[in-house]
Backbone as CSV, one residue per row, in Angstrom:
resi,resn,N_x,N_y,N_z,CA_x,CA_y,CA_z,C_x,C_y,C_z
1,UNK,20.936,-4.624,33.779,21.095,-4.304,32.359,21.608,-2.966,31.746
2,UNK,22.387,-2.500,31.135,22.878,-0.769,30.748,21.743,-0.624,29.694
3,UNK,21.561,0.374,29.713,20.450,0.711,28.603,21.092,0.655,27.277
4,UNK,22.528,0.695,26.837,23.282,0.256,25.693,22.927,-1.058,25.321
5,UNK,23.276,-1.920,26.009,23.048,-3.503,25.846,21.536,-3.637,25.358
6,UNK,20.783,-3.065,26.304,19.230,-3.464,25.738,18.992,-2.642,24.453
7,UNK,19.948,-1.715,24.010,19.341,-1.062,22.548,20.126,-2.017,21.507
8,UNK,21.107,-2.535,21.826,21.800,-3.574,21.192,21.062,-4.600,20.701
9,UNK,20.725,-5.358,21.679,19.705,-6.654,21.870,18.483,-6.446,21.200
10,UNK,17.958,-5.243,21.586,16.469,-4.746,21.007,16.645,-4.374,19.454
11,UNK,17.822,-3.940,18.830,18.109,-3.852,17.615,18.130,-5.015,16.898
12,UNK,18.945,-6.142,17.086,19.370,-7.305,16.844,17.920,-7.977,16.665
13,UNK,16.972,-8.230,17.554,15.771,-8.506,17.570,15.003,-8.022,16.371
14,UNK,14.919,-6.793,16.229,14.246,-6.066,15.147,14.846,-6.239,13.732
15,UNK,16.327,-6.275,13.778,16.691,-6.609,12.519,16.544,-8.254,11.806
16,UNK,16.632,-8.898,12.873,16.435,-10.093,12.455,15.200,-10.526,12.057
17,UNK,14.117,-9.971,12.803,12.820,-10.121,11.963,12.164,-9.547,10.894
18,UNK,12.941,-8.243,10.482,12.702,-7.430,9.242,13.503,-8.285,8.227
19,UNK,14.905,-9.352,8.588,15.589,-9.816,7.440,14.879,-11.284,7.320
20,UNK,14.294,-11.712,8.305,13.830,-13.313,8.167,12.181,-13.018,7.406
21,UNK,11.426,-11.731,7.463,10.250,-11.772,7.472,10.113,-10.937,5.765
22,UNK,10.752,-10.087,5.528,10.416,-9.052,4.660,9.686,-7.886,5.317
23,UNK,9.535,-7.637,6.566,8.538,-6.410,7.013,7.906,-6.809,8.451
24,UNK,7.700,-5.767,9.525,6.921,-6.304,10.573,8.190,-6.160,11.686
25,UNK,9.135,-6.115,11.544,10.126,-5.852,12.502,10.153,-4.615,13.154
26,UNK,9.936,-3.775,12.184,9.603,-2.333,12.784,8.261,-1.983,13.832
27,UNK,7.527,-2.966,13.840,6.385,-2.657,14.924,6.757,-3.206,16.138
28,UNK,7.875,-3.585,16.366,8.677,-4.287,17.947,9.548,-2.988,18.229
29,UNK,10.263,-1.749,17.312,10.996,-1.138,17.717,10.638,0.109,18.807
30,UNK,9.257,0.392,18.362,8.701,1.440,19.144,8.450,0.984,20.704
31,UNK,7.688,0.208,20.778,7.674,-0.429,22.038,8.766,-0.621,23.048
32,UNK,10.076,-1.205,22.020,11.281,-1.660,22.773,11.829,-0.217,23.397
33,UNK,11.461,0.530,22.452,12.428,2.045,22.770,11.160,2.677,24.277
34,UNK,9.910,2.190,23.932,9.144,2.823,25.457,9.526,2.106,26.482
35,UNK,9.202,0.668,26.303,9.390,-0.072,27.816,10.799,-0.389,28.401
36,UNK,11.440,-0.394,27.127,12.991,-1.029,27.544,13.760,0.491,27.912
37,UNK,14.034,1.335,26.953,14.771,2.181,26.932,14.013,3.525,27.540
38,UNK,12.793,3.771,27.978,12.204,4.969,28.429,12.010,6.029,27.674
39,UNK,11.972,5.732,26.480,11.664,6.868,25.433,10.047,7.165,25.644
40,UNK,9.661,8.569,25.442,8.023,8.968,25.316,7.844,8.314,24.195
41,UNK,6.509,8.092,23.828,5.723,7.552,22.589,6.532,8.250,21.469
42,UNK,6.078,9.644,21.407,6.488,10.879,20.431,7.993,10.547,19.970
43,UNK,9.076,10.645,20.848,10.228,10.439,20.876,10.584,8.914,20.359
44,UNK,9.766,7.904,20.479,10.219,6.614,20.490,9.622,6.500,18.835
45,UNK,8.417,7.032,18.609,8.112,7.010,17.262,9.035,7.827,16.174
46,UNK,9.389,8.619,16.758,10.112,9.443,15.600,11.745,8.603,15.607
47,UNK,12.381,8.197,16.696,13.599,7.179,16.578,13.032,6.319,15.716
48,UNK,12.043,5.630,15.761,11.306,4.568,15.212,11.474,4.604,13.518
49,UNK,11.163,5.911,12.963,11.310,6.449,11.493,12.744,6.321,11.101
50,UNK,13.625,6.521,11.971,15.224,6.736,11.719,15.651,5.061,11.505
51,UNK,15.331,4.152,12.407,15.385,2.754,12.372,15.175,2.335,11.359
52,UNK,13.809,2.399,10.910,13.450,2.007,9.834,13.598,2.358,8.510
53,UNK,14.183,3.588,8.196,14.580,4.319,6.909,16.071,3.664,6.742
54,UNK,16.859,3.497,7.909,18.457,2.780,7.699,18.169,1.587,7.517
55,UNK,17.313,0.670,7.967,17.046,-0.796,7.892,16.593,-0.857,6.350
56,UNK,15.551,-0.160,6.218,15.179,-0.489,4.772,15.919,0.106,3.535
57,UNK,16.542,0.963,3.589,17.483,1.596,2.873,18.461,0.395,2.405
58,UNK,19.162,-0.189,3.661,20.185,-1.011,3.075,19.687,-2.479,2.611
59,UNK,18.342,-2.762,3.282,17.893,-3.857,2.619,17.476,-3.469,0.997
60,UNK,17.000,-2.532,0.898,16.794,-2.027,-0.842,17.846,-2.249,-1.526
61,UNK,18.715,-1.725,-1.098,20.037,-2.071,-1.961,20.326,-3.211,-2.251
62,UNK,20.229,-4.156,-1.314,20.721,-5.709,-1.668,19.427,-5.981,-2.485
63,UNK,18.205,-5.947,-2.407,17.153,-6.447,-3.485,17.299,-5.774,-4.441
64,UNK,17.559,-4.592,-4.868,18.057,-3.895,-6.110,19.014,-4.468,-6.878
65,UNK,20.171,-5.129,-6.061,21.122,-5.820,-6.429,20.670,-7.108,-7.253
66,UNK,19.943,-7.862,-6.934,19.170,-8.798,-7.266,18.044,-8.554,-8.237
67,UNK,17.891,-7.309,-8.658,16.694,-6.974,-9.810,15.347,-7.202,-9.045
68,UNK,14.850,-6.866,-7.855,13.749,-7.145,-7.036,12.820,-6.114,-6.796
69,UNK,13.336,-5.119,-7.806,12.714,-3.723,-7.172,12.095,-3.147,-8.357
70,UNK,10.778,-2.909,-8.481,9.820,-2.339,-9.521,9.832,-1.060,-9.786
71,UNK,11.092,0.127,-10.194,11.441,1.202,-9.549,10.147,2.158,-9.988
72,UNK,9.661,1.848,-11.208,8.492,2.911,-11.521,7.326,2.948,-10.920
73,UNK,6.677,1.557,-10.654,5.531,1.311,-9.810,5.742,1.516,-8.606
74,UNK,6.859,1.071,-7.950,6.946,1.776,-6.440,7.385,2.991,-6.331
75,UNK,7.752,4.086,-7.212,7.791,5.494,-7.475,6.502,5.712,-7.137
76,UNK,5.699,5.508,-8.115,4.010,5.808,-8.055,3.614,5.821,-6.539
77,UNK,3.545,4.354,-6.120,3.040,4.146,-5.245,3.054,4.899,-3.937
78,UNK,4.598,5.159,-3.769,5.393,5.892,-2.805,4.910,7.275,-2.733
79,UNK,4.877,8.168,-4.128,4.581,9.340,-4.194,2.986,9.835,-3.708
80,UNK,2.048,8.799,-3.529,0.875,8.587,-3.443,0.802,9.099,-1.770
81,UNK,2.077,8.873,-1.261,2.207,8.463,0.249,2.598,9.425,1.086
82,UNK,3.507,10.699,0.387,4.289,11.486,0.879,3.474,12.457,1.414
83,UNK,2.502,12.851,0.763,1.684,14.112,1.241,0.920,13.549,2.617
84,UNK,0.508,12.305,2.510,-0.041,12.098,3.957,1.052,11.590,5.012
85,UNK,2.173,11.286,4.666,2.992,10.870,5.672,3.648,12.094,6.291
86,UNK,3.545,13.236,5.466,4.098,14.467,6.023,3.027,15.272,7.005
87,UNK,1.526,15.178,6.655,0.980,15.609,7.350,0.517,14.819,8.719
88,UNK,0.735,13.400,8.639,0.593,12.888,9.877,1.706,12.741,10.738
89,UNK,2.716,13.037,9.828,4.019,13.027,10.765,3.992,14.354,11.548
90,UNK,3.544,15.399,10.929,3.544,16.682,12.244,2.460,16.863,12.836
91,UNK,1.401,15.745,12.867,0.396,15.994,13.383,0.790,15.369,14.758
92,UNK,1.461,13.992,14.458,1.761,13.227,15.382,2.442,14.015,16.818
93,UNK,3.330,14.631,16.808,3.954,15.188,17.435,2.936,16.336,18.455
94,UNK,1.706,16.492,18.320,0.816,17.312,18.874,-0.258,16.385,19.726
95,UNK,-0.030,14.919,19.367,-1.311,14.100,19.786,-0.883,13.603,21.143
96,UNK,-1.600,13.176,21.981,-1.400,12.694,23.573,-0.897,11.659,23.424
97,UNK,-0.175,11.349,24.451,0.817,9.989,24.597,-0.450,8.958,24.587
98,UNK,-1.353,8.601,25.198,-2.225,7.619,25.009,-2.583,7.281,23.742
99,UNK,-2.914,8.449,23.138,-3.420,7.879,21.690,-2.725,7.329,20.874
100,UNK,-1.166,7.961,20.621,-0.058,7.299,19.874,-0.017,5.718,20.544
101,UNK,0.135,5.702,21.840,-0.082,4.293,22.382,-0.864,3.429,21.744
102,UNK,-2.203,3.697,21.952,-3.472,3.305,21.456,-3.442,2.668,19.968
103,UNK,-3.275,3.719,19.214,-3.103,3.564,17.778,-1.840,2.670,17.298
104,UNK,-0.578,2.562,17.856,0.072,1.676,17.978,-0.369,0.256,18.136
105,UNK,-0.840,0.247,19.091,-1.148,-1.369,19.712,-2.063,-1.808,18.578
106,UNK,-2.801,-1.119,18.198,-4.145,-1.467,17.087,-3.341,-1.859,15.902
107,UNK,-2.275,-0.954,15.333,-1.372,-1.514,14.186,-0.744,-2.602,14.287
108,UNK,-0.139,-3.062,15.383,0.848,-4.088,15.922,0.004,-5.509,15.976
109,UNK,-1.588,-5.109,16.666,-2.520,-6.424,16.464,-2.923,-6.972,15.006
110,UNK,-2.963,-5.506,13.924,-3.165,-5.607,12.656,-2.325,-6.481,11.923
111,UNK,-1.113,-6.255,12.347,0.037,-6.623,11.703,0.225,-8.525,12.053
112,UNK,-0.274,-8.564,13.220,-0.022,-9.974,13.717,-1.437,-10.660,13.332
113,UNK,-2.383,-10.326,13.082,-3.518,-10.832,12.317,-3.164,-11.263,10.949
114,UNK,-2.451,-9.973,10.224,-2.198,-10.208,8.804,-1.035,-11.654,8.961
115,UNK,-0.063,-11.437,9.599,0.852,-12.631,9.551,0.084,-13.921,9.444
116,UNK,-1.070,-14.106,10.509,-1.373,-15.619,10.579,-2.660,-15.752,9.578
117,UNK,-2.669,-14.923,8.645,-3.522,-15.274,7.428,-2.684,-16.032,6.190
118,UNK,-3.486,-16.891,5.663,-2.639,-17.435,4.414,-2.117,-16.383,3.465
119,UNK,-1.129,-16.605,2.787,-0.130,-15.749,2.103,-1.205,-15.327,1.070
120,UNK,-0.750,-14.100,0.461,-2.074,-13.820,-0.481,-1.577,-13.950,-1.898
121,UNK,-2.575,-14.390,-2.690,-2.141,-15.220,-4.192,-1.521,-13.742,-4.950
122,UNK,-0.826,-14.291,-5.805,-0.502,-13.095,-7.053,-1.396,-13.358,-7.907
123,UNK,-1.453,-11.922,-8.277,-2.578,-11.589,-9.206,-2.376,-10.892,-10.404
124,UNK,-2.610,-11.631,-11.482,-1.982,-10.873,-12.788,-2.773,-9.673,-13.048
125,UNK,-1.829,-8.826,-14.119,-2.779,-7.620,-14.292,-2.159,-6.081,-14.027
126,UNK,-2.646,-4.888,-14.652,-1.431,-4.116,-14.483,-1.992,-3.110,-13.278
127,UNK,-1.110,-1.862,-13.413,-1.682,-1.024,-12.244,-3.114,-0.485,-12.487
128,UNK,-3.459,-0.699,-11.185,-4.899,0.026,-11.014,-4.929,1.389,-10.390
129,UNK,-4.234,2.471,-10.991,-3.998,4.169,-10.416,-4.971,4.526,-9.105
130,UNK,-6.148,4.337,-9.507,-6.981,4.782,-8.092,-6.610,4.100,-6.645
131,UNK,-6.814,2.538,-6.804,-6.658,1.840,-5.751,-5.013,1.886,-5.484
132,UNK,-4.260,2.066,-6.289,-2.664,2.235,-5.948,-2.449,3.337,-5.283
133,UNK,-3.164,4.632,-5.668,-3.165,5.555,-4.850,-3.610,5.844,-3.721
134,UNK,-4.905,5.111,-3.458,-5.465,4.954,-2.221,-4.740,4.155,-1.328
135,UNK,-3.978,3.092,-1.577,-3.261,2.142,-1.188,-1.748,2.863,-0.400
136,UNK,-1.298,3.429,-1.457,0.096,4.316,-0.912,-0.317,5.424,-0.104
137,UNK,-1.523,6.198,-0.149,-1.711,7.317,0.828,-2.091,6.968,2.286
138,UNK,-2.679,5.675,2.335,-3.113,4.981,3.323,-1.837,4.778,4.479
139,UNK,-1.039,4.117,3.517,0.230,3.659,4.092,1.203,4.785,4.380
140,UNK,1.434,5.983,3.597,2.029,6.910,4.181,1.212,7.574,5.306
141,UNK,-0.074,7.468,5.562,-0.648,8.187,6.758,-0.236,7.429,7.996
142,UNK,-0.506,5.965,7.924,0.096,4.942,8.767,1.640,5.283,9.293
143,UNK,2.609,5.546,8.182,4.039,5.656,8.469,4.066,7.037,9.426
144,UNK,3.695,7.882,8.755,3.716,9.253,9.417,3.124,9.532,10.849
145,UNK,2.151,8.833,10.962,1.545,8.586,12.443,2.350,7.957,13.433
146,UNK,2.803,6.609,13.049,3.396,5.797,14.084,4.816,5.344,13.959
147,UNK,5.310,5.895,12.784,6.841,5.561,13.070,7.157,4.206,12.641
148,UNK,6.152,3.353,11.665,6.344,2.138,11.118,6.614,2.120,9.988
149,UNK,7.243,1.282,9.281,7.500,1.308,7.928,6.385,0.675,6.919
150,UNK,5.497,-0.034,7.656,4.646,-0.620,6.952,4.418,-1.551,6.035
151,UNK,5.640,-2.343,6.148,5.911,-3.307,5.195,5.064,-4.305,5.105
152,UNK,4.109,-4.807,6.178,3.021,-5.761,6.364,1.847,-5.379,5.826
153,UNK,1.586,-4.051,5.385,0.543,-3.517,4.807,0.785,-3.291,3.352
154,UNK,2.305,-2.783,2.923,2.921,-2.898,1.489,2.737,-3.736,0.883
155,UNK,3.325,-5.147,1.138,3.408,-6.179,0.372,2.189,-6.586,-0.251
156,UNK,1.246,-7.055,0.729,-0.036,-7.186,0.271,-0.670,-6.568,-0.600
157,UNK,-0.712,-5.016,-0.469,-0.975,-4.140,-1.305,-0.558,-4.046,-2.933
158,UNK,1.021,-4.471,-2.774,1.786,-4.599,-3.986,1.362,-5.603,-4.816
159,UNK,1.230,-6.677,-4.256,0.884,-7.954,-4.769,-0.634,-7.856,-5.273
160,UNK,-1.524,-7.557,-4.376,-3.112,-7.889,-4.417,-3.744,-6.514,-5.595
161,UNK,-3.264,-5.195,-5.308,-3.662,-4.078,-6.202,-2.653,-3.841,-7.179
162,UNK,-1.635,-4.245,-7.327,-0.522,-3.685,-8.556,-0.250,-4.973,-9.298
163,UNK,-0.653,-6.132,-8.722,0.045,-7.411,-9.373,1.045,-8.007,-9.395
164,UNK,2.170,-7.409,-8.397,3.480,-7.654,-8.403,3.740,-9.024,-8.063
165,UNK,4.817,-9.744,-8.414,5.147,-11.045,-7.953,5.828,-10.799,-6.575
166,UNK,5.179,-11.814,-5.588,5.653,-11.509,-4.408,7.284,-11.166,-3.899
167,UNK,8.322,-11.728,-4.606,9.640,-11.606,-4.611,9.858,-9.899,-4.767
168,UNK,9.223,-9.544,-5.925,9.468,-8.249,-6.090,8.713,-7.441,-5.609
169,UNK,7.452,-7.780,-5.091,6.717,-6.976,-3.863,7.416,-6.782,-2.609
170,UNK,8.401,-7.601,-2.162,9.009,-7.261,-0.847,9.779,-6.306,-1.328
171,UNK,10.774,-6.297,-2.722,11.925,-5.390,-2.923,11.318,-3.990,-2.830
172,UNK,10.147,-4.166,-3.594,9.641,-2.627,-4.119,9.098,-1.897,-2.788
173,UNK,8.531,-2.742,-1.911,8.070,-2.494,-0.485,8.948,-1.532,0.070
174,UNK,10.094,-2.051,-0.008,11.325,-1.224,0.823,11.417,0.253,0.305
175,UNK,11.391,0.006,-0.943,11.707,1.734,-1.745,10.255,2.333,-1.100
176,UNK,9.529,1.833,-1.158,8.151,2.452,-0.446,8.426,3.145,1.099
177,UNK,8.831,2.075,1.597,8.883,2.462,2.979,10.121,3.522,3.298
178,UNK,11.294,3.194,2.450,12.233,4.062,2.600,11.769,5.861,2.394
179,UNK,10.962,5.808,1.293,10.264,7.025,0.878,9.427,8.046,1.923
180,UNK,8.496,6.895,2.279,7.618,7.236,3.282,8.017,7.714,4.748
181,UNK,9.273,7.051,5.289,9.852,7.323,6.408,10.718,8.548,6.395
182,UNK,11.464,8.777,5.239,11.836,9.790,4.993,11.206,11.131,4.847
183,UNK,9.965,11.148,4.359,8.782,12.251,4.399,8.404,12.872,5.644
184,UNK,8.459,11.507,6.638,7.584,11.883,7.736,8.611,12.120,8.922
185,UNK,9.888,11.610,8.586,11.081,12.411,9.388,11.086,13.972,9.187
186,UNK,11.141,14.205,7.809,11.134,15.766,7.718,10.152,16.552,8.221
187,UNK,8.871,15.793,8.520,7.737,16.613,9.198,7.844,16.644,10.560
188,UNK,8.675,15.928,10.844,8.864,15.715,12.526,10.081,16.272,13.281
189,UNK,10.872,16.960,12.079,12.029,17.663,12.389,11.824,18.753,13.450
190,UNK,12.245,18.597,14.762,12.378,19.401,15.923,11.220,18.921,16.671
191,UNK,10.441,17.977,16.488,9.218,18.047,17.369,9.537,16.847,17.950
192,UNK,10.410,15.407,17.755,10.695,14.416,18.440,11.000,14.310,20.162
193,UNK,11.337,15.585,20.459,12.133,15.227,21.654,13.178,15.439,22.045
194,UNK,13.608,14.699,23.082,15.073,14.333,22.892,15.290,12.919,22.521
195,UNK,15.882,12.634,21.235,16.409,11.165,20.885,17.402,10.413,21.142
196,UNK,17.893,10.804,21.815,18.900,10.287,22.866,19.773,9.306,21.934
197,UNK,21.013,10.026,21.139,21.313,9.305,20.035,22.290,8.220,20.501
198,UNK,22.705,8.273,21.611,23.670,7.467,22.356,23.135,5.994,22.248
199,UNK,21.795,5.788,22.158,20.831,4.783,22.156,20.262,4.174,20.743
200,UNK,19.983,5.384,20.388,19.049,5.364,19.019,20.275,5.051,17.510
201,UNK,21.347,5.513,17.675,22.515,5.111,16.705,22.814,3.449,17.098
202,UNK,23.269,3.099,18.136,23.396,1.221,18.237,22.338,0.709,18.038
203,UNK,21.017,1.017,18.465,20.064,0.213,18.136,19.733,0.244,16.349
204,UNK,19.621,1.238,15.617,19.929,1.090,14.426,21.051,0.210,13.574
205,UNK,22.178,0.614,14.269,23.338,-0.099,13.857,23.324,-1.988,13.670
206,UNK,22.657,-1.967,14.788,22.451,-3.386,15.611,21.241,-4.089,14.472
207,UNK,19.966,-3.299,14.115,19.339,-3.936,13.209,19.857,-3.835,12.060
208,UNK,20.505,-2.878,11.420,21.108,-3.268,9.980,21.685,-4.305,9.844
209,UNK,22.678,-4.678,10.653,23.367,-6.167,10.614,22.537,-7.042,11.060
210,UNK,21.818,-7.245,11.950,21.095,-8.382,12.054,20.313,-8.522,11.003
211,UNK,19.809,-8.019,10.028,18.973,-8.063,9.111,19.636,-9.282,8.180
212,UNK,20.966,-8.984,7.958,21.327,-10.040,7.082,21.252,-11.407,7.749
213,UNK,21.468,-11.522,9.129,21.375,-12.775,10.007,20.284,-13.427,9.888
214,UNK,18.966,-12.444,9.731,17.584,-12.816,9.412,17.400,-13.555,8.289
215,UNK,17.912,-13.043,7.234,18.017,-13.604,5.846,18.603,-15.190,5.989
216,UNK,19.588,-15.297,6.512,19.840,-16.667,6.740,19.009,-17.536,7.349
217,UNK,18.433,-16.853,8.869,17.426,-17.915,9.624,16.668,-18.279,8.858
218,UNK,15.834,-17.154,7.551,14.561,-17.544,6.827,14.964,-18.808,5.997
219,UNK,16.276,-18.993,5.755,16.562,-19.951,4.696,16.701,-21.413,5.695
220,UNK,16.450,-21.314,7.180,16.765,-22.637,7.687,15.482,-22.747,8.290
221,UNK,14.272,-21.917,8.560,13.261,-22.295,9.152,12.162,-21.935,8.281
222,UNK,11.172,-22.871,8.150,10.062,-22.386,7.337,9.607,-20.881,7.414
223,UNK,9.122,-20.570,6.584,8.572,-19.077,6.974,7.201,-19.098,7.494
224,UNK,6.544,-19.932,7.362,4.895,-20.263,8.082,5.333,-20.174,9.856
225,UNK,6.338,-20.865,9.965,6.680,-20.880,11.632,7.257,-19.946,12.467
226,UNK,8.014,-18.915,11.388,8.519,-17.690,11.573,7.709,-16.787,11.946
227,UNK,6.467,-16.549,10.859,5.548,-15.639,10.878,4.540,-15.998,12.049
228,UNK,4.129,-17.162,12.554,3.241,-17.651,13.709,4.196,-17.131,14.816
229,UNK,5.135,-17.759,15.015,5.763,-17.104,16.397,5.778,-15.737,16.518
230,UNK,6.222,-14.678,15.307,6.527,-13.330,15.314,4.739,-12.512,15.886
231,UNK,3.953,-13.486,15.057,2.323,-12.916,15.220,2.273,-12.917,16.754
232,UNK,2.567,-13.991,17.273,1.972,-14.043,18.751,2.812,-13.524,19.288
233,UNK,4.102,-12.991,19.213,4.735,-11.969,19.799,4.214,-10.530,19.932
234,UNK,3.453,-10.358,18.676,3.353,-8.923,18.005,1.652,-8.900,19.172
235,UNK,0.968,-9.912,19.167,-0.490,-9.888,19.823,-0.002,-9.555,21.473
236,UNK,1.042,-10.338,21.603,1.161,-9.961,23.347,1.728,-8.669,23.561
237,UNK,2.444,-7.987,22.888,2.937,-6.746,22.652,1.760,-5.600,22.471
238,UNK,0.651,-5.887,21.419,-0.346,-5.211,21.468,-1.522,-4.927,22.487
239,UNK,-1.521,-6.090,23.341,-2.357,-6.110,24.640,-1.722,-5.495,25.555
240,UNK,-0.585,-5.620,25.645,0.218,-4.921,26.695,0.165,-3.353,26.566
241,UNK,0.410,-3.109,25.583,0.405,-1.596,25.029,-0.982,-1.042,25.097
242,UNK,-2.174,-1.688,24.499,-3.525,-1.346,24.828,-3.944,-1.176,26.044
243,UNK,-3.815,-2.014,26.953,-4.048,-2.008,28.525,-2.875,-0.845,29.263
244,UNK,-1.864,-0.638,28.756,-1.055,0.507,29.352,-1.719,1.819,28.602
245,UNK,-2.276,1.952,27.738,-3.210,3.009,27.346,-4.320,3.500,28.000
246,UNK,-4.970,2.450,28.234,-6.268,2.372,28.763,-6.151,3.022,30.242
247,UNK,-5.230,1.924,30.904,-5.093,2.284,32.381,-4.336,3.399,32.683
């Protein structure tokens, strides 16, 4: 199977997951580029940021049209993550490949375990600045190091720490993810190696288009079922990547 077909197929899977689950699909993009398309971990995480940015910005526009983005809250949350994203993005290009792979495996496992837990209850209340700044900074660092959007971390934080409604938290997380990904990309300029745009561009395009199909899939299959299936896939990916890093 040609690399272009693999890129389109992987992009479709990633986009469908993002559209159906509101996050988490980007955790599949990096291992797909490493093990299916032959990218180095450094190049794959940089390309992952490009794909995350394009897909998140597209989905953000759709959520904003429906009024599901808390712009002020999301901007404050995202602002706390810009500096950590830039610093982590700059540092990631100088880390050993095994460290990046092991770190990514750990985040993939965390995402899977988070998806297997019951949904976080919506909490009333206003913004808690210190906790919001801490959560935003942590998310920015994860985005910068590993090239993932962190939607699986952002949504629970926006609900539990900032008291947003779940639907609004999903839309607002896309704003946070887009800002953090752009900051991390700026820090990685010139350090990502050969990005092979002939594969990255179709991967990103397929992900953006498939995100709309993911939304339709979510309407036909229960969210709990989708999350459990995706969590099992993520755990398998995490175990494989961790074994690859150790061995």
